[in-house]
N, C-alpha and C positions, 0 to 999 in steps of 0.2 A: 382301372384296376384289372387284373386277370386272377380269378381263383384257381385253385388247384384242379377243378374239376374240367375248366376250359384249357389249362396248360395241358392235362392229361390227354383230353380229346385232340387236341391239335396235333400233339406229337403222335399218337397213335393211329391219326389217320395218314400218316405217311408211309410209304411203301415199306414193307419188312422191318417196321420199327417194333421192338418189345419193351415192355417195362419189366426192368429187374432191380432189384435192391441193391444198394451200393452204400455198404456200411448201413445205417439207419435211414436213408433217404432213397426216394424211388430215382432210378437212372433211365433213360431212354437209349437204346441201343440200336445198331444196325451190324449185323454180322459180329455180335458179341462186343462191339466198339462204342464208348460212350460219346454221345455227341451234347448230351444235356443231362443235367439233374434237379431236382428240386429239393430245396433246403427248407423243409417244413417249419423247423422253428424260428426261422426269420421270414419266412414266407417270400423266398427270393428264389431265382433261377440261376443256373450256371449253365453258360452255352460256349462250345469250343468254337472260336472264331479264328481266321488268321488275323495276325497283327494288324493288317491294312484293314479289315472288316470291323475290327474291334475299334480301331481308331475312328472311322465313320460313325458307328453307333454311339460310342462314347462323346463324340464331338457334339452329338445332339444335346444331350444332357446328360452330365456326370452324376446327377441324383437318380437318375434311372439306370443307365448303363455305366459300369465302372470295372476296371481289371481287377481282378484275382491277386493277392497279394503275392509278391515271391515270383518264382520262375515260370509257374505255370500262366501267370497274368501275362508276363513276358512275351509268352507264346501264342496268346490270343484267348486265354481262359477268362469269360468277362461274366459279371454277376448283373442280374437284371432284378431291380427292384419292381416285384409284381404288383406291390400297393399303388406305384405310381405309373407303370408302364400302361400305355393304350394297346388294346388287343391287337390292333393292326402291326404296330410297332413290333410287339412281342414275337408275333406270328412271322413278321421278317427276319428276325433275328433268329428264332428257331429253325426257319428253312434254310438260313444261309448255313447256319451249324450243320445241319442234316446233308445239305449240299455238297457242303466241305469236305466231310467224311465220307461221302459216296465218292469224291473225285480222288481222296487218298486211296481208298481201296482199289478204285480201277487202276491209278498208278502203280500200285503196289502188285496188282496182277500181271500187268504188263512187262515189269522188271524181272518176275519170275518166269516169264514165256522165253 
């Protein structure tokens, strides 16, 4: 199990990450782009993965990792049941989402040059 304090500490330990409210839930961002949110009422996380990474995490256990409904889920948005997730697994998913966002930001910078 991962509690919110652990989630928050892991997310904020990543370089340049800020916690910003997103509707009524905390979100974690780099350069104002979200890579993860915390759904406090359901005690779950949402991490933005690539569809390929999503399939790897969901392939482990769909009671822990499962796609968000609709088009966001098709694009890689993935829920994590924090009541069932091991801390090391959640850390891997969170870091993967963070790294994916950093790669997108870098690619966007290169296109603008």
